[in-house]
C-alpha positions, 0 to 999 in steps of 0.5 A: 533488478531493484527493490523499490520501497515506499515506506510510511505513507500516511492516510486518514481513512474510514476502514473498520468493522465497527460502524463508528470506524467508518464514520469517524475514521482513523490514521493508517500507515502503508508500506509497499515494496516491489521488485522491478528491472531498472537496468535501462533506467540506471544507464539512461537516467530516464524516468520512463524506463522505471516505475514512477513511484509518484504514480504508485503513491497515487494508486495507493491513495485512491485505494485507501479512500475506498471504505473497507471493513478489513485491512486484508481487503485493503491490502489485496486491492492495493496489490491488485491495482498496482500490479494491473498498472505495472505488470512488469513488477515481479514481487510485491509486498504491502503492509497496511497498519491501523494506528490506535485500533479499537481493540478494547485496550492499548495497542499502538497499531495493528497491521496486515502484510500480504506478499505476492511473488509474480 
């Protein structure tokens, strides 16, 4: 088994509860971890025998393009979409962070982390 991590994926998206956030947009950072069996890929050096993380990135990118009010909703959609395309994954963890959130003060970022044991 292997832990594969896509760390620091950056997107400009339109998530937030305030109307302005869904118009102006903001920078978001997504980290995604998943566990999968890589034994066959380890011995064959064949990309088709493992999870292609470029395809995973594209799935995350597509979900980040869909407006949502809550980071929790975005994170759940990412987990659901990746799992539906790669059912062999046995554990997944996603963190979605909003940079410079509108909280009325100075906060570098706020994030939501969801984890799923499958």
